[in-house]
N, C-alpha and C positions, 0 to 999 in steps of 0.2 A: 219597942214595938215588935210583935212577932213577924216572922218573914211573910206569912200569908196576909198580914194586915198592911204590909207596905204598899205604897201606891203603884199603880200602872202609870207609866209616863207616856203621854200622847204628845208627840212633837210635830210641829209644822213650821214653815217659814213665816207664818202669820195666822190669820183668822180662819183660813180655809179648812184646817184639820178639825175645826169644831163640827163640821159635817160628819166626820168619822166618829168623833167623841159622842155625838148624839146617838149614833147606832150602838156604840159600845156601852154607854150608860143604860140603854134600854135592854140590852141583852144580859148585862151583869150589874144590876142595880145595887148590889151589896158591895161592889168593889170600890175602894178608894182610888181616885184618879187625879193625877196632876197633869193639867194641860199647860204646855209651854209653847208659846208662839214667839218666833224670832222676828218680830215686826220691825225692829230696828234695822234689820238687814234685808227685809222683804222688798221686792219679790225675788226668790231664788231662781225663778224661771228665766230671768234676764241676765243671770250671772254665768261665769264659766264653770264647767264641771269641777275644775280643780278648786275653785273658791267655794262651791257648794259643799264639796267633801270636807274642806277645812272647817267651815262653819258647822257642819253637821257633827263632825268628830268632837269639836269643842263643846257643843251644846249637850251632846249625849254624855260626855265625860262628867259634866256638871250634874246632869240628872241622876246618874248613877252614884255620884258622890253624896247626894242627899237621900239616897235609899230606894230608888225605883227598883221594883222586882221584875219588871218586864218593860219592853219598849215597843210602842206602836209608832212607826214613822208614817205619819198621816200626810205625806207630801210626795206627790209623784216624782218631782224633780230630785228630791233628796234620796228617794228610794232608788231611782235609776242610777244616781251618781255614787251612792255610798253604802247601801245596805249590804251588798256582798262583802265589802271590806269590814263592816261592823260585825258581821257574823263571824269573821275570822278573828277579830280582835276580842270578842266576848262570846266564846263558843258555848258557854253554859247559860247564857241569858236568853230567855224567850224574846225574839225580835221578829216583828211582823211589819212588812212594808206594804205599800199599796201600788197597784198597777191598773192601767185602763181596763175597763170591763168589756174587752173585745169578745171574749169567748161567749158570754150570754147573748151578746148582740148577734153574733154569727148563728147561734142556735135558734134564736128568735126568727131570723130570716129563713132558716131551713125548715123549722118545725111549725111555726105559727103562720108564716107567710107562704109556706110551701115553695120557696125559691131554692130548689136543690141544685140548680144549674150554675150557682155562683153569681147570680145577678143581683142579689140583695146589696143595696148601697148603704154603707156605714160611714158616717163622718166621725172622726176622732178629734175632738177639741182638746188641745193641750198647750203647754208652754213651749217656746222654741227649744229650750234645753232638753225637755223630756223627749221631744220628737227627734232631736239630733242624736240621742244616745243609741248605742248598739243594742241595748236591751229592748228598746222600742221596736227597732227593725226586726229583731228576732221574734218578738211577740206577733207582729204582723205576718211575718214569714210562716208562722205556724198554721195560719189560716188561708194561705195562698190558694186561690182557686175555689174557695168556699164562699167568698163574698168579695165585693168591690170595696176595699177599705181605703178611705181617703184621709190622710193626716191633715189637720187644719191648725197650723200654728196661730196662737192668739196672743201676740205680744201686748203687754200693758193691761190685759183684761184682769188678771189677778190683782194687779196694783190698784185698779179702779175699785174692785170689790173690797180691797183692804181698807179703803176709806170709810166703809160702813154704809155708804149711801147706795144701796143695791137697786134703788128705783130711779137712779139719775137718768136724765135724758142722754147723757154721754154714753152710758152703758147700753141703753136701748138702741141708740143709733149705731154704736159699734157692732152690736149683734146683728142688726139688720144688714149692715154692709158685709159682714162675714157669712151670713147664713142664707140670704136670699138666693144666691146662686145654687143652693142645694135643696130647693123646695121638693124635689123628688126623692129625698133621702128616706130610707126605711127606718133608720135608727141613728141616734146620736150618742156617742160615748163621751162622757165628761171625764177627761183625762187630767184634771186638776181638782184638788179638793175644795178650792174656792168656788168652782162653778155650780155645785148644787144649790147655792144660795140664789142663783139667778135662773134656776130651772124654769120657773113660770114664764119668764120672758122668752126663753128658747122655745118652749111649747107654743107660745102665741105666734111665733114666727114660722115654726114648722109643726103645725097641728097634726100632721099625718105621721110624724116620726115618733118612735118610742125612745125614751131617754133612759140611758143606763149609767150608773156610776158604781165605783168599787167600794163604797163605804160599808155597806152591810157585810159583804164578803170578807172584808178586812177585819171588821169587828168580830165576826164569827170565828175566823181563824185565830185571832188573838185569844179569845176565850178558850178555844180548843188547846192551844199551846200552853197556856197558863195552867189548865187542868192537867195536861200531860206532864208538866214539870212539878205537879203537886203543890202549886202555889196559889190555888184559888182561895179567896176569902170565904170562909164557911159561916161567917156571921150572918144572922138573919136581919140585921139592921141595915138601913139604907146607907150606902157609902158616901163619903165626902168628896166633892169635886172642887179642886182648887185651880184657879186660873192665874197664870203668871205670864207677863210679857217682858221681852228684853227692852221694850221701848219706855213705857210708863204705866202708871196705875189706870189711867183713863183707857188705855188699850185693853188692859185686863178686864175692865168693866164692859168693854164692847164685846169681848169674847163671850162673857156671860150672857149678855143681851142676845147675841146670835144663838147661843145654846138654848135659850128659853123661847125664842120667837117661833111663831107658827109659820110654816112654809106651805 
């Protein structure tokens, strides 16, 4: 197989990164893509940063061994814990991570809502590990004074979505308990790639808030870096998308179902 035809690896702790995969496949339909979800060890957001790094390094090594030409870390927790180290380990490999879409939420408050006094209220839903990382604190610090940014740790939420039952009563009640105190929020940033799959439920609870996630921006950056490296697939044929799970074939089939579902 030619270098340009080798697959882009999209990696997540489980099913969540499929939300990024959907964006990538739409932007680069001719690319071959391997989606790998480590559902056997999900959720990463409940693990220590040290264990997240260990799992991420091991999985990335395996993806490169089978020929991935680029890596999209479609997991906020793994990005925060391991992407900087991965770039040092593989300096010639196009590596793109994901981070909470705080910047567009801040700009929305300033430009669309005309709240230039820093009064725009932004809720950032994320896993406890993502919120605990220094990278997250630095990201929020970049916009200090431009908006009221409220981190909202959501333990167990990714794990509930990982079951595949995104319309469960448990998820709906969980979201109500988390979000009802923030009915005056201007925007909500989905800081975990699992969360876009329950976007509709969030919108029902907070109908006045605009929802942001980093999937499209991450996919766009991945396409840019792959072209920059001269690795884009120039075939005019539609690319192949393969789904692999560390857990079992049933989970891989669930990934595909989430990829094909209407949201």
